[in-house]
N, C-alpha and C positions, 0 to 999 in steps of 0.2 A: 814072329807071330806070338801073341799073348796066350797064355794058358789060363784055363778056367780053374785050374787046381789051386786051392787055397793052402796056405801054410797050416800045418797042424797047430791047434791051440795049445799053448804051453800051460802046463799045470802050475798054478801058483800056490796051491794049498800047502805043500811041504815047506816052501819058503816062508809063507806067512806064519805057519806054526813055529818054525825055527826062530823067526824074528820075535814073535810074541814070547816064546820061552826064554829067549835071551834077555828081553826087557824085564820080564818077571824076575829072573835070577838077579839082574843088576839092581832092581829095586829092593829085593830081599837083602842083598849084601849091603847096599847103602843104608837100609833101615837098621840092619844089625850093627853097622858102624856108628850110626847116629844115635841110637838108643844107648844111653850110658849103661855100663856094666852093672851099676847098682840096681837097675831095674830088671835085670835078668838073672835067674828066672824069678818070676813073680810068686810071692806067697809060698816059697819053699821053706822059709824059716817058720818055726813054731813060735807063737807068742811067748816071750821069755817069762820065766818066773820072776816075781818081784823080789829083788834082793832084800833080805832081812835087815841089811844095813841102810836101806833107803830111808831118806827123810820123809816126813809126813807129806810134803809137797810132791816129792817124786812119786810116792805111792799113789797119791790122788791123781796125778797126771797119767800114770800107767794104768790105773783102774779104769779111767775114762776111755783111754785108747783101746783097751781090750774090749770093753763093751761096744764101742763104736765099730771096731773091726768086725765084731760078730753081727751087729745090726745091719751094716752096709746101707745106710740111708743115702738118699740122693744129695748131690752137691748143693742144691737149692736150700736144703734144710740148714746147712751150715752158713749159707750166704744170705739168710733172712729173705728167702724167696727170689733172690736175684740169680739169673742164669748166667754164670760167668766162670772163668777158671777159678777153682775153689781151694787150691792147696793152702793158701794163706788164711782163707776163711776157716778151714778145718783146724789149723793150728790155733787161731784166735778162739774158736768155739771150745776146743778142748781145754785151753788154758783158763777160760772163764768158768767152765764147769768144774775144773779142778781147784778153783779158788785162788788162782793167780792170774787175774785178767790182765790183758794188754790194753793199751790206750792208744788209739789212732792219733798220731801227732797232728793230723789235719782237721779232725772232727771231734776228738775227745771221746768217740764211741769205742766200745769194746772190740768191734770187728775191724780188722785190718785186711782189706781185700787184696792187697798187692805185696809181692815179695820184697820189692825195693822199699816200700813203706815199712814193712816189717823190719828190714835191716836198719832203716832210719830210726824206728822206735827203739830198738835195742841199743843203738849207738847213743841216742839222747838219754836213755835210762842208765848208761854206764855199764851195760851188760852185754856188749858186743865184743866178741873175740875173733879177730880176722884169722883166716887160714894162714898157717906158717908162723903164727905168733908163739907156738909152743904150748898153747892151751890144749888140754886133753878133755874132751867133752864127757859128760856124765848123763845118766838117765834123766829124762825130763828136759834136757836142753833141746833147742831147735837148731837144725842144720839147714843152711842156705846154700843152694847150688846155682851155678850158671850152666846154661845149656852148651853143648859142644860147639855149636855153630856160632856162639858168641852173642846171641840175643835171647832175652827172656831169662827168668830164673824159676826155681822150684824150691820147695821146702818140705821137710819132714820133721818128725819128733823122734829123738833118740830114745829107744826103749831099754837098751842095755849096751854095755861096752865090755869087750873082752880083749885086752891087749891092743892091737892095732886095727881091730874090727869092731863094728857096732851092728846092732839090729835097729832099724828105723821103721816107723809107721807113718804113712802119709796118705793124704786124700788127693783126689783128682788124678788118679793114675788109671787111665782107661776107664774112667767113670766110677772107679771103686776106691776103697781104702785098702792099701796093700802093705805087707811086711816085706822088708828087704834086708839083705846083708849089705854092709857098707865098709869099704876099705877107707880108713881114716886118712890115708895118703892120696885119696882120689883128687886129681888136679882140678876137678870141677867144683870142689868145695870152696865157697867164698868165705864162710865164717860160721860162727855159732852164736846163738842167743842163749845166755845163761838163765836158769831159774833164779829168782831173787833169793837172797839169804846167804 
């Protein structure tokens, strides 16, 4: 004979909470692994003092960087109104304002919107130093990185160097201009664009 008695409803709440918590933890760990160490922690470095031995070009670049870090303008300002990834736009804009403009090899314009094109520009200008070449960057140089997952690149400007570490300033980092410490042995570094001179 069949019974009218129903099975008690099992509570799924604790299982769902456990699964959601595990997924959040996994995403956090994956994010921590994927975000390069040079980005963490953000803005803990104080903007460095300009070295009294700096050249006029280096001083000009560093002065523009410091002002822009303070102002925190939106990326479209540096990209001539274009809403795009703007790290290379920021580098181009700073160099132009500092009196050492870049020249886009495809358009002849001062703005170079892509990091790969930025690398191409420095190579054609004879001012590109690949990582592992023994070149030690200096203030005002541009550093080019590849992402850990092997696609895309990023760029910052070196504000100071102390031994095997540097302080960099870059745009398009969570929508802001940020200061970072950089280990010059970071395997993500592709190379450097030197200031002229």
